[in-house]
N, C-alpha and C positions, 0 to 999 in steps of 0.2 A: 622281143615284144610279142606278146600271145595276144590271140583272136580264137574265138570260136565259131564253128558252122554249124548249122542244124542240119544233121546228115539226112534227116528226111526231106528236106525242101532246098537246103542250098547246095550248089554244085560246089565241090572245092575249089576248084580253078576260079571260081568266081571271087571266093573268100581270099584266096591267095592274091589274085590280083588287088583286091581293096586292101588288104595287108603290107602289100608292098608299097601300095602307093602312101598309105597311113605313115610307114617308117621313113620313106623317102622325102615325103613332103611334096610329092608330083601328082598329078593327075593320071589316072589308068591310062590315058591315051599317050601320056608321056614315056611310058615304061617300054622298055624293050619287049617284044609279043612273047608270052609265055611258051609257044610252041616252039621258039627258037632253043628251049631249054629242055623240054620234056613234050612227050605226046599226050597233050591235055584229053583227049578221049579215052584213053588207055587210063589216065589217073583217075578219071572220074569213073569208069567202069570198075577199076580196082576196089574203090572206096564204097560202091553200089553193092559190090560182092562180098565186101569184109562182113556184112551183117549176118553173112552166114558162117562165117569161121568163130571159133571158140576164143582165139587170143585176139591182142590188139596188132594192127597193122600200120607200121610205121614206114612211111617214104622220106626219103631226102635229096635234095639236089641243089644247085648254086644257081644263082640267077645275078650277074654281076659279082658284085662283092658280097651276096645276102646269102646266106645259108638258110634254105627253107626246109622246113621239118614238118611233116602233116601227119597225124595221127587218126585212126579210124573211128574215133570217140568223138570226133570233130574240133581237136585243138590243131592250131596252125601256129608255130612258133618261128620267128624270124630272126636270125642272129646276124651280127655285122662279122664278116669272115676276115675284117682286117684288125679287129678288136684282139690286142696280145693279152687279155688277161688269162688267169688259170682256167684250164679247160673243167668244165663242170658237165654232170649229166644233162643231156638235153631234156627228157622226161625222168621226172623220177620213177623208180619201180614200184 
């Protein structure tokens, strides 16, 4: 599942939480806290600072069975880590 955040107004951690809620069918309050899996403040700071970089920044981490990928241009992709399909690129080059 892909979602996009506005890197000027949305905090990446908020969009990640909303995307995880969508993909799991749960309310955000029912999800495990993201800070159990990643430093949320550092994640937000990384993507705020990425505006000054020349290339894309991609960060990945796992929340329960879900593989979460966040790209500095505002794309969040969540994949089911238990899905045994053929691997494919997370983001096209």
